[in-house]
Wavefront OBJ file of the C-alpha trace (Angstrom):
o trace
v -16.514 6.120 -15.559
v -18.213 3.234 -17.690
v -17.262 0.178 -16.188
v -14.181 -1.261 -18.855
v -14.149 -4.923 -18.080
v -16.618 -7.892 -19.448
v -19.131 -8.904 -18.006
v -18.639 -12.868 -17.344
v -22.309 -13.818 -16.071
v -20.994 -17.047 -14.289
v -18.389 -14.626 -12.165
v -21.586 -12.404 -11.716
v -23.012 -14.554 -9.828
v -20.355 -16.183 -7.702
v -19.738 -12.243 -6.442
v -23.030 -11.845 -5.753
v -23.688 -15.485 -3.938
v -19.844 -14.658 -2.051
v -22.097 -10.775 -1.215
v -25.015 -12.768 0.185
v -22.735 -15.305 2.059
v -20.909 -12.529 3.803
v -24.120 -10.118 4.467
v -25.710 -13.648 6.298
v -22.577 -15.485 8.196
v -20.088 -12.447 8.826
v -20.703 -11.847 12.533
v -20.137 -8.206 13.057
v -19.453 -7.115 16.977
v -19.192 -3.164 16.652
v -18.587 -3.337 20.617
v -15.739 -5.120 20.553
v -14.029 -3.963 16.689
v -14.468 -0.268 18.503
v -12.329 -1.722 21.763
v -9.954 -3.147 19.621
v -9.277 0.132 17.360
v -8.851 1.870 20.965
v -6.477 -0.340 21.609
v -4.584 -0.608 18.529
v -4.557 3.408 18.087
v -3.740 3.996 21.758
v -0.511 0.999 21.201
v 0.723 2.519 17.821
v 0.476 6.334 18.832
v 1.987 5.157 22.002
v 5.260 3.404 19.840
v 5.480 6.343 17.546
v 5.474 8.595 20.632
v 7.667 6.642 22.034
v 10.667 6.111 19.472
v 10.011 9.852 18.609
v 10.761 11.148 21.890
v 13.522 8.944 21.757
v 15.089 10.907 19.411
v 15.782 14.086 21.265
v 16.543 12.268 24.267
v 19.393 9.843 23.520
v 22.574 10.527 23.998
v 23.958 7.585 22.175
v 24.607 7.455 18.473
v 23.291 3.888 18.129
v 20.325 4.426 20.201
v 19.719 7.375 17.925
v 19.705 5.987 14.463
v 17.446 2.805 16.248
v 15.030 5.308 17.786
v 14.992 6.880 14.002
v 14.238 3.833 11.861
v 12.074 2.411 14.593
v 9.944 5.647 14.527
v 9.685 5.425 10.445
v 8.820 1.640 11.155
v 6.188 2.667 13.447
v 4.786 5.231 11.176
v 4.214 2.885 8.350
v 2.604 0.409 10.793
v 0.977 3.384 12.187
v -0.417 3.461 8.496
v -1.233 0.700 7.514
v -3.697 0.084 10.517
v -5.440 3.298 10.119
v -4.587 5.505 7.117
v -5.792 3.254 4.411
v -9.083 2.519 6.198
v -9.365 6.238 6.896
v -9.172 6.605 3.263
v -11.933 4.052 2.378
v -14.187 5.474 5.322
v -14.700 2.485 7.075
v -13.363 3.484 10.857
v -15.927 6.767 11.273
v -19.225 7.360 9.418
v -18.569 10.843 8.841
v -16.047 11.397 5.728
v -14.936 14.308 7.315
v -13.339 13.574 9.807
v -11.839 9.837 8.034
v -10.127 12.145 5.567
v -8.905 14.430 8.189
v -7.331 11.084 10.337
v -6.085 9.788 6.799
v -4.425 13.246 6.047
v -2.744 13.628 9.210
v -1.728 9.959 9.362
v -0.275 10.667 5.677
v 1.673 13.670 6.918
v 3.625 11.315 9.486
v 5.128 10.202 6.746
v 5.625 12.673 4.871
v 3.493 11.668 1.876
v 0.465 13.899 -0.297
v -2.370 12.200 1.033
v -4.506 13.935 -1.425
v -3.063 12.652 -4.709
v -2.562 9.093 -2.823
v -6.312 8.735 -2.634
v -7.244 9.908 -5.823
v -5.088 7.232 -7.693
v -5.526 4.463 -5.087
v -9.635 4.625 -5.285
v -9.854 5.800 -8.638
v -7.106 3.350 -10.213
v -5.589 0.879 -8.186
v -8.652 -0.391 -6.644
v -10.380 -0.110 -9.973
v -7.944 -2.207 -12.235
v -5.667 -3.475 -10.255
v -2.160 -4.964 -12.337
v -3.911 -3.677 -15.902
v -1.161 -1.102 -17.674
v -2.607 1.789 -18.544
v -5.219 1.480 -15.727
v -3.429 1.081 -12.157
v -0.959 3.014 -11.627
v 0.801 1.511 -8.860
v 2.207 0.103 -12.125
v 4.047 3.595 -12.858
v 6.533 2.992 -10.541
v 9.907 3.528 -12.004
v 11.649 2.301 -15.066
v 14.059 0.835 -12.958
v 12.083 -1.996 -11.675
v 9.566 -3.900 -14.450
v 7.137 -5.903 -12.908
v 4.250 -5.740 -15.767
v 4.945 -8.006 -18.411
v 3.374 -5.409 -20.912
v 5.899 -3.146 -19.762
v 9.264 -1.863 -21.998
v 12.421 -3.550 -21.165
v 16.009 -2.050 -21.104
v 18.782 -3.981 -20.908
v 19.254 -3.286 -16.898
v 16.579 -5.237 -16.462
v 18.785 -8.626 -16.742
v 19.972 -7.376 -13.406
v 16.902 -6.381 -11.232
v 16.440 -9.140 -8.752
v 19.500 -8.384 -7.617
v 19.688 -4.488 -7.481
v 15.790 -4.650 -6.452
v 16.295 -4.387 -2.400
v 19.163 -1.855 -3.143
v 17.063 0.348 -5.188
v 13.396 -0.509 -3.045
v 15.358 1.727 0.163
v 15.315 4.216 -1.625
v 11.440 4.739 -2.882
v 10.101 6.558 0.870
v 13.003 9.390 0.027
v 11.181 9.305 -3.674
v 8.137 9.776 -3.132
v 8.121 12.353 -0.477
v 10.707 14.504 -2.257
v 10.169 13.414 -5.951
v 6.950 11.659 -6.544
v 4.555 13.915 -4.852
v 6.156 17.224 -6.630
v 6.258 15.859 -9.845
v 2.114 14.863 -9.549
v 1.500 18.459 -7.882
v 2.725 20.091 -10.713
v 1.785 17.938 -13.411
v -2.429 17.873 -14.749
v -1.828 14.776 -16.543
v -1.304 12.500 -13.124
v -3.876 14.091 -10.893
v -6.727 15.120 -13.114
v -9.064 17.018 -10.625
v -9.254 20.271 -10.280
v -6.745 22.140 -7.833
v -8.606 24.076 -5.521
v -6.536 26.601 -3.030
v -7.292 24.044 -0.225
v -5.431 21.221 -2.165
v -2.260 23.782 -2.632
v -2.367 24.582 1.214
v -2.739 20.838 2.236
v 0.630 20.225 -0.204
v 2.773 22.838 1.318
v 1.561 21.989 4.847
v 2.009 18.519 4.840
v 5.441 18.970 2.617
v 6.446 21.954 5.698
v 5.224 19.668 8.609
v 7.283 16.573 7.777
v 10.087 18.056 7.258
v 9.809 20.501 10.703
v 8.340 17.573 13.234
v 11.237 15.242 11.455
v 14.899 17.075 10.267
v 14.601 20.875 11.348
v 14.071 19.836 15.204
v 16.289 17.402 15.510
v 18.679 19.586 14.338
v 17.795 22.120 16.221
v 17.387 20.452 19.651
v 18.809 16.530 19.663
v 22.978 15.994 21.148
v 24.148 15.632 18.173
v 25.889 17.058 15.273
v 24.033 17.957 11.901
v 25.542 15.316 9.588
v 24.659 12.502 12.275
v 21.086 13.398 12.006
v 20.760 13.828 8.905
v 22.675 10.338 8.070
v 20.161 8.948 10.595
v 17.154 10.547 8.574
v 18.024 8.962 5.680
v 18.834 5.364 7.441
v 15.554 5.557 8.743
v 13.866 5.873 5.015
v 16.445 3.392 3.708
v 14.370 0.703 6.497
v 11.173 2.238 6.166
v 10.943 2.171 2.210
v 12.377 -1.473 2.177
v 10.004 -3.034 4.319
v 7.003 -0.397 3.016
v 7.642 -1.692 -1.165
v 8.369 -5.097 0.143
v 4.870 -5.584 1.764
v 2.780 -3.661 -0.498
v 4.611 -5.822 -3.906
v 4.052 -9.017 -2.588
v 0.526 -7.955 -2.160
v 0.114 -7.838 -5.778
v 3.671 -8.803 -8.155
v 4.576 -12.015 -7.271
v 5.020 -15.625 -8.877
v 1.101 -16.390 -8.979
v -0.736 -12.954 -9.364
v -1.950 -12.285 -12.766
v -1.624 -9.651 -15.055
v -4.200 -8.155 -17.381
v -3.481 -6.015 -20.805
v -6.856 -3.966 -22.319
v -7.335 -4.246 -25.814
v -6.804 -1.520 -28.198
v -10.159 0.110 -27.537
v -9.672 -0.069 -23.814
v -11.658 -2.883 -22.418
v -10.345 -5.373 -20.200
v -10.201 -8.884 -20.962
v -11.653 -10.020 -17.702
v -15.065 -8.980 -14.920
v -14.159 -7.086 -12.293
v -14.570 -9.722 -9.593
v -11.693 -11.912 -11.497
v -9.463 -8.746 -11.840
v -9.891 -8.017 -8.221
v -9.057 -11.937 -7.394
v -6.234 -12.910 -9.794
v -3.955 -9.924 -9.488
v -4.505 -10.132 -5.117
v -2.049 -12.131 -2.925
v -2.874 -12.548 0.785
v 0.118 -13.422 4.015
v -1.798 -14.698 6.842
v -4.957 -14.235 5.776
v -6.422 -15.903 9.352
v -3.712 -14.808 11.495
v -5.344 -12.283 13.985
v -1.376 -11.364 14.616
v -0.761 -11.108 11.451
v -3.959 -9.186 10.743
v -3.234 -6.526 14.256
v 0.506 -5.660 12.810
v -0.508 -5.151 9.144
v -4.232 -3.484 9.222
v -5.522 -5.809 6.828
v -2.858 -5.217 4.109
v -2.284 -8.940 4.599
v -6.122 -9.797 3.505
v -5.601 -8.076 0.189
v -8.266 -10.197 -1.735
v -10.794 -9.313 0.811
v -9.685 -6.127 0.769
v -10.186 -5.512 -2.891
v -13.272 -7.182 -3.144
v -14.842 -5.799 0.460
v -13.032 -1.933 0.851
v -16.043 -0.973 2.747
v -15.284 -3.710 5.222
v -12.995 -2.698 8.168
v -9.965 -4.573 7.935
v -10.509 -6.268 11.346
v -13.133 -8.159 10.380
v -10.819 -9.503 7.644
v -9.851 -12.543 9.050
v -13.012 -13.956 9.734
v -14.884 -12.716 6.644
v -11.801 -15.253 5.239
v -13.104 -17.899 6.046
v -16.588 -17.365 4.121
v -14.218 -15.795 0.883
v -12.284 -18.801 0.702
v -14.665 -21.593 1.340
v -16.885 -20.146 -1.430
v -13.884 -19.549 -4.087
v -12.284 -23.340 -3.139
v -16.220 -24.118 -3.473
v -15.773 -23.048 -7.377
v -12.377 -24.482 -8.193
v -10.344 -21.073 -7.580
v -7.493 -20.890 -5.337
v -6.532 -17.748 -3.792
v -2.921 -16.400 -4.030
v -0.919 -17.224 -0.511
v 2.386 -16.685 0.550
v 3.643 -15.887 3.699
v 5.558 -12.666 4.588
v 9.360 -13.649 3.924
v 8.268 -16.622 1.248
v 6.223 -13.178 -0.203
v 9.173 -11.274 -0.925
v 11.208 -13.987 -2.000
v 8.946 -14.678 -4.335
v 8.162 -10.915 -5.397
v 12.161 -11.615 -6.203
v 12.096 -14.292 -8.724
v 8.657 -12.691 -10.184
v 11.032 -9.931 -10.376
v 13.757 -12.580 -12.361
v 11.340 -14.001 -14.794
v 10.529 -10.407 -15.532
v 14.513 -10.185 -16.322
v 14.115 -11.722 -19.643
v 13.995 -9.892 -22.747
v 10.179 -10.727 -24.191
v 10.198 -12.607 -27.288
v 9.239 -10.892 -30.476
v 6.021 -11.586 -31.655
v 5.467 -12.709 -34.908
v 2.518 -11.917 -37.464
l 1 2 3 4 5 6 7 8 9 10 11 12 13 14 15 16 17 18 19 20 21 22 23 24 25 26 27 28 29 30 31 32 33 34 35 36 37 38 39 40 41 42 43 44 45 46 47 48 49 50 51 52 53 54 55 56 57 58 59 60 61 62 63 64 65 66 67 68 69 70 71 72 73 74 75 76 77 78 79 80 81 82 83 84 85 86 87 88 89 90 91 92 93 94 95 96 97 98 99 100 101 102 103 104 105 106 107 108 109 110 111 112 113 114 115 116 117 118 119 120 121 122 123 124 125 126 127 128 129 130 131 132 133 134 135 136 137 138 139 140 141 142 143 144 145 146 147 148 149 150 151 152 153 154 155 156 157 158 159 160 161 162 163 164 165 166 167 168 169 170 171 172 173 174 175 176 177 178 179 180 181 182 183 184 185 186 187 188 189 190 191 192 193 194 195 196 197 198 199 200 201 202 203 204 205 206 207 208 209 210 211 212 213 214 215 216 217 218 219 220 221 222 223 224 225 226 227 228 229 230 231 232 233 234 235 236 237 238 239 240 241 242 243 244 245 246 247 248 249 250 251 252 253 254 255 256 257 258 259 260 261 262 263 264 265 266 267 268 269 270 271 272 273 274 275 276 277 278 279 280 281 282 283 284 285 286 287 288 289 290 291 292 293 294 295 296 297 298 299 300 301 302 303 304 305 306 307 308 309 310 311 312 313 314 315 316 317 318 319 320 321 322 323 324 325 326 327 328 329 330 331 332 333 334 335 336 337 338 339 340 341 342 343 344 345 346 347 348 349 350 351 352 353 354 355 356 357
């Protein structure tokens, strides 16, 4: 696809300088990173395995609910730390191995891997926060995050009901959104091969079997307790997942660009990535270990081909170069980022003023 961003010479030169600085000054110890990845994989695999086992051995309802909820959170963090990098082919040299790992981890949370990957790489990474280009803006009409989107009367209350609505998102993704995309040619324009159809149904059946049917058959509790625990897991998982996603692009200081009638985006690709992204704890190795690089979102959008393990060091170069050119990156904390997102929703809750010609 032909790039629809405009060419800004200063931004092109700045991007070239940044690429050169990273190439020359980023220290890459592949052995150390490989060891870190092994440790992280064992850590997150142990977490999901332990809490999944607890679902079957718990005899106390509180422990049973806790096991489901903590499993759901661990599975999301496992995905943050590995599935995302698998989708960008930064873990292994083999695209096939990366794709297999990515598919398995997405199946763990019930999401259809292929459809998300296509939309994420070819839409969101191409033009984040740009209406009609970034499919991540097409979430639900209940929430208005983009200034150019349609305003409805209930949006005036969205900053009050948003957190409740967010609690249903993973259920919506697993049981509604994926099926809508699956049965729609518009939302997934690539040819759907036999492998695509097979993988969709295998992933959905696997998820329902291992996380709902098996606990119904082999846990200590009645069916309605299992279903309630499953729903509770989704409520907590969804809230954490969506707040983390939203604070990477939808806080007070992030920018939204609108393409003109010819489809051209009135900024450079470089500025589009920087101004629409938000970091939280960008230099923290601990935050990077927990969030798998989602907290380093500016670096990820500029360098999706570099593994997130390098981002805290890469950010030292990135922030220095940006600030040398009077560009201040968007940065919040995790909780301040969540609060800033809610303040952004409040700003979007006001009816836009009519445009007079």
